N, C-alpha and C positions, 0 to 999 in steps of 0.2 A: 699372598703378596702380589701387588699389582705390577704389571710390566708397563713400559712406556706406552705401548699401544694395548688397549683393553680388548683386543680381538679375541683372546681366549674366552673371556667371559661373555662376549656378545655372539660369537660364532654359533654356539649351540643353543642359544636362547630362542624360544618360539618367536616368530615374526610379530605376532600380536603383542607380546610382552614388550618388545623394543618400541613398537608404535605407542603403546600406553605410557612407557617411561618417557618418551619424547613429549607426549601431551602433558604429562605431569610436570615436566621441566619447563614448559613454555611460560607459565606465570612467574616462575622463579627467575627465568631469563629476563622477563620484563622488569621485575623488581630490581634485578642487578643492573639493568640499563639505567634505571632512574637513579640508583645509588652512584653509578659511574658518572652520570651527568652532574650530580651534586658535588662529588669529589673533584671532577674536572674543573668545575667553576671555581671551587676554592683554590685549587692548584694554580689556575690561570690568574686569579686575583693576586695570589701571593707572588707569582713570578712577575706580573706586570708592575706591581709596586716597586720591585727592584729595578725594572727597566725605565719606568717613567713616573714622574710625580703626579701627573694628571690621570683622570679616568681614561680607560681605553676608548677610542673614538668609535662611534657608530657609523655605518655606511651612509646614513642620511645627515651626518653632521656637516654643516656647510663649511665652517672654518677649520678644516684639518687638512693636512697634506696627504697626498697619495702614499708617500713613504711611510708615514706613521700609521695610516689606516691598514696598509698591506702588511706591515710588520705585526700589528696587533692581531690581524686575522690569521697570519701564518703561525704565530706563537699559540694562539687559541686552538687552531686546528690540530697542531702537533700534540699539544697537551691533552686535548679531548680524545684523540685517537689512541694515544698511549694508555691513558687511564681506562678507556673503554676496553682495550685489549687485555689489560692486566686484570680488571674486575671480571670479565667474561672467562678468562683462563682459570682464575682461582675458583670461580663459581663452578666450572666444569670439573675441576679437580675435586672440589668438595662433594659434588654430586656423585662422582665416581667412587669416592671414599665411602659415602653413605649407602649407595645402591649397588655398586659393582658394575655399573653401566656408564659408558662415556656418552654424553649427550649429543655429540656431533659426529663428524666424519672420523674414521680411524686413521686413514692415510689420505693425503691429497690425491685428487683424481688426476690421472695422467692423460694428456691429450694424444 
């Protein structure tokens, strides 16, 4: 059974094994990032349709207000960051389920 922190499984593993597992996870992390970006775009388009009838403005659109541009940017940033975090977290959970190793830090580093 897994604990919230996978330290038990990682503490006794040889250092080379952990490094190899990290290298194996890298391409999976890249794929998850791409999937997260696609999901984020779909989520943003869905939300923006509810907020405004027109397409979201680009920063280079001449005839748009600062208010509308900043609102679109803030909503897009929030959605992309949340989707990215959820996709990465579930990817790490799946990796740990399959391999028994957590792909990142076990605990946050304290200053």
